[in-house]
C-alpha positions in Angstrom: 1.3 8.2 34.1 -0.3 7.9 37.5 -3.9 6.7 37.4 -6.7 6.1 39.7 -5.7 2.6 40.7 -2.2 3.8 41.5 -3.6 6.3 44.0 -5.8 3.6 45.5 -2.8 1.3 46.0 -1.0 4.1 47.7 -3.9 5.0 49.9 -4.5 1.5 51.3 -1.3 1.3 53.4 -1.4 5.1 54.1 -4.9 4.7 55.6 -3.9 1.6 57.6 -0.9 3.2 59.1 -1.9 6.8 59.2 -5.4 6.3 60.7 -4.1 3.7 63.2 -1.4 6.0 64.4 -3.6 9.0 64.5 -6.3 7.2 66.5 -3.7 5.7 68.9 -2.2 9.2 69.5 -5.6 10.7 70.2 -6.3 8.0 72.8 -8.1 5.2 71.2 -6.9 1.7 72.1 -5.0 -0.2 69.4 -7.8 -2.8 69.3 -10.2 -0.1 68.2 -7.8 1.9 65.9 -6.8 -1.1 63.7 -10.3 -2.2 62.8 -11.4 1.4 62.0 -8.3 1.9 59.8 -9.0 -1.5 58.1 -12.6 -0.4 57.4 -11.4 2.7 55.7 -9.0 0.8 53.6 -11.8 -1.7 52.8 -13.9 1.3 51.6 -11.1 2.3 49.2 -10.8 -1.2 47.9 -14.6 -1.5 47.5 -14.8 1.8 45.7 -12.0 0.7 43.3 -13.7 -2.7 42.6 -17.4 -1.8 42.4 -17.8 1.9 41.8 -15.0 2.4 39.4 -14.5 -1.1 38.3 -11.6 -1.9 36.0 -12.7 -2.6 32.5 -10.9 -3.6 29.4 -11.1 -0.6 27.0 -10.4 -2.7 23.9 -13.2 -5.2 24.6 -16.3 -4.8 22.4 -19.4 -3.6 24.2 -22.1 -6.2 24.6 -25.1 -5.5 22.5 -28.4 -5.4 24.4 -30.1 -6.9 21.3 -29.8 -10.6 20.7 -29.2 -11.7 17.2 -31.4 -14.4 15.8 -29.8 -17.0 13.6 -32.0 -18.8 11.1 -31.5 -22.5 11.0 -32.7 -22.7 7.4 
């Protein structure tokens, strides 16, 4: 089953190569096209890490309440 992170892993090289090639064909110099494409790839990576961060679905959720243990 293809998931979100599989798409992100596919989009990273696609963005690097596709955007670089497209900008080069349009007339931008390679020294401008590569950083722009890298920035777009970085946005994909940042979204995958910080907006839709990978979580362990089997891990118990942390309780906001702290339990008090009596030392008696």
